[in-house]
N, C-alpha and C positions, 0 to 999 in steps of 0.2 A: 329464735328457732323453733318450728312446728314439731312436733311428736312425730318419728318415723313410726308407723303401725305394722310397718314388715319389719320390723325388728323386735317387735315385744315379743319376750318371751317370759319364763316364771321364774319367780324367785326362790332363791335357794336357802333352806332352812337349816340354821348351824347353832352352834351349842357354846356357851361362855361359861367359864368358871370363876363365879364373883364370891369374894369370902367365902370359897364352900359350898356355893349353890349354885344348881344349873338355872344359867339363864339362856333362854331362847330366845333367836333373832333372825330375820333376814336380810337377803343383802342383793341385789341384782344392779347391772349397768356399770358405767364406769364414766368417768368426769368429776366435775364437784360434786365433793358431798353432801348429801342431806339425812338429816336422821330425824324419821317421823316417832311421835309419841302418842300412843292413844290412850282414851278416857278410862273412867272407872268400869271395872266389869267389862271391859273390853283385851284386845290383844293386837297383837303385831297384823293380822289378817280380818282386820277391820281397815286396813289398806290396799286391799287386796285389788280395787277398781283402779287405784293410783299409783302404787311404785312402776307397776312395767310401763305405764305412760310417761312419768315422768324420767323411766330409766332411757326409754326413746329417744327424750329429748335431749340426750346427752348428760345425764347426771348418774353418779352411783347414788343409791339409796338406800340407806340403812332402815329398819324398821324394828323395835326392839319389844318384847313382851316385860313391862315390869315387875320386876319381885313380886311374884302374891297371884299374878293373872298368865292367862293364856298358857303356854307350853312350859312358864319358869317353876323356880320351886314355889312352893308355900308355907314357909316354916313358920314357926307360933312366933312372931316377932310384934314391937311396937310398930306398924305402918306409919310413915309421916313423908311429907313432900321434901322433908331434910335426908330422908333416908333414899328415896328414890334421886333426888338431886345428885348426892354422893354416887349413886350408882350410875347415873349418865356419865358424869365427870371419866369416872372410872373409865367408861364402856370408850368414849371417847379418845382416851387417851392409850388404851390399847389399842384399838382397832382404825381409830382417823387420824389423828393429830395433824389435822389442817383445818384452819378456818369454815366453820359448817354452818349450814341453814337448818336451824332447827323450826320443825314443824309439827304443832300438837293440836288434836281437839280437846275441848272440854278440860279437866285435869289437866292433860298432857299438855295442853295450851298452857295453864299456869306452869307447868314445871318448865316449858320453855322459856318463858318468861322470865321464871326465875334463874336461869343458865344465862340468857341474854344478859341482866342486870349483874347479878354476882361473879360471871365469868366471862366477859365480853371479851378476853383476848381468844377465846378458842371459838366463837362466833361471829359468822358474816353475815347474819341476818336473821329473822325469824316471820314464821308464818304461825297466828293463832286463828283457830277457826271454834266459833262458840266459845271463847277463854271461859273458864270457872272463876267466879271468886275468892272462892277458898275452898279446901278440900271437903269443909260442913259449914254450917251456918254461922256464923259468931256470935253470942248471945245477945249483943245489941241492936242483931239483927232481926229478933223476933220479939213479939209481943210476948205480955206476963204469961197468957192463959198459954199460950205456943210454945213456950221458954220451957213451962211445968211439962206439956206434952214430951218434947223433945226428951228430956229428963228421964221422962218414966220408958220411953223408947229407948233410952241408951242403955239404963238398966236391964231390959228385957235380951237384947243385944246383947250383951254382956253374959245372961246366965249362961252357964253352964249346961242347965237343963232344958231351959225355951230357948236360947238363942238358935242351938243348930236347927229346932221344930219349924222356927220360923223361917231361917236360910232355906230349908229345904222347900216349903211351901214357895217364897219368891223365888224359888230357881227353876220351878215346876215351866216347862216349854209354854204352856197355855198360860203363865200371869207373864215369861217374859215377852211373848206377842202382846198382851195388853199393854204393856209399859211402853213397848217400842211404838204400839200405833201411836200412844200420846206423846212422841216426840219426833217422831216422820210425822213430814206431811203428807209425804205420798204414802198410803199404805202398802204400794206394789214394790217397794224396797223393801217390804219389812218379809225377805225372802226365807223359806225351812233353812239355805245355808247360814244366814245370817242368826238366827235363833239357835243351831247346832252350835256356830262360832263361839255363843255366848256360854251354852248351856253344858258343852263337854267339859271345861275347866271348871266349871262349880261343882264335877263330881270326884274331883281330884279329891286327894286326904290334906288335911290343913285351908281348904277351900274356905269353909264356913267361919275360921278363926281368922282368915285375911277378912273377910266381909265385917264381923264384928270392930275387928281393930280399926280399920278405914272409915267406918260410919262413926265411931268413938273420939276418931283421932283429934289434935288442934286443929285450927282452920290454916294454918298458916300465916303466910305473905298475902295483904291485898293486893292487886294488881295497883292498884292506889299509890302503893307504898314502893313498889320494885319499877313504875315506869318512868320516874325522874331518872334513874340509872341506868336507863336503855339508849345507847347511843345510835346501836345499829340500824339498818332500815327496817320498818315491820311492815307485815301483810297481815291486816287485822280482815277475816272474812267472817260475816253474821249470818245463819239461817235466821230470815225475819220473823218464822210462825215458830219459833223455840220457846216453849211455855218453862223449861227449866231455866236458860240462864237467858231470859227478855232483850231482846234489842235496847229496849230502856235501861240496861244496867250497860249498855256499850259505850256512854255519851262520853266518858272519858277516852278514849281511844278518838272519838269524832273530834274531840275538842283541840288534840295534839296535831290534828292534820295540818294548820296553818302553820304550824312552829317548829314541827319535828318532822321526821321521815318516816313519819308511818302514812299508811295508804289504807283505807276504811271503806268495803265495798260489801253491802248488804245483799244479801242472794233471795229473792222473792219464794212465796211459796216452800221453804226448806227448814226445816225442822235441826235438831241439835247436832245432827251429825252430817253437815253439810257433804262431805268428800265423801261419804257412804250415797247418801242419798240422792245427790244430784253432780255424781264426778264428771260427768263432761266439763259441765259449766264450772266447777273447782279446780280441775285438772289445766284447764284453759287459760285460766288466772292465774294459776301460779306458775304457768310454765311464762306467760306474758311478764308477771312481775319479775320472777329470775332472770329474766333477757336485758331487765335494765340493771341488775345491779353488777357491779366493780368487784368480780368473782377472779 
């Protein structure tokens, strides 16, 4: 099925109450459900180049702002992968209630992998885009000097005095642009619209506390722990020019292609967010893969 560009429309923004917190999500289209999950610091708007095209191809596409990000509330909580996994399950139970294809980038990809492994009954498949290896680095992944540096950084981020000052520096638009230039291979994809998408939620009350909590949270389960439990088909797309999760870390997925329903496709000249940087290629690959699924 090829996307009908004549039928492309704008996703509808809605709100959902989860445990007393307002959660923003968007939905568009009709057909088999897809749930799109963003990465750290992003929001459902990061899928703005994908949702209408996937919907035009015949799918009902949901995208959610994780608690603490985007237009969702930012309460002072301990943010963990387990918390967001519970949120995704509850969202599915309230709004979808059909086996769903979970699509995620970076941390969102790891969350989707957790759902596939821990709640296989609600999943029809998964699409991972430059999936993170953890919410944060594990101590055994760092050499001794770096472990000391990260320990000091954790104390600074958690500081009630210095932490907010650090956050205010990091979230400045010029610094966001510099960071995105590092992780997007094509600088033209780093638009003012993208900068605003990340900057505006950082002005919300509680955003600095969310930032500190996430950066000092446990790393959570690793892909190597989760993948043996995943039985549903999996499409893994990887921007080859990603400096944050280099393609060398994707070996575990490539090794499974011979024995498991895993499709691995590298995307040249593309960084950490292939769905936003190279949406034409990503949309086509996802639609072609979805057409082969038994939904």
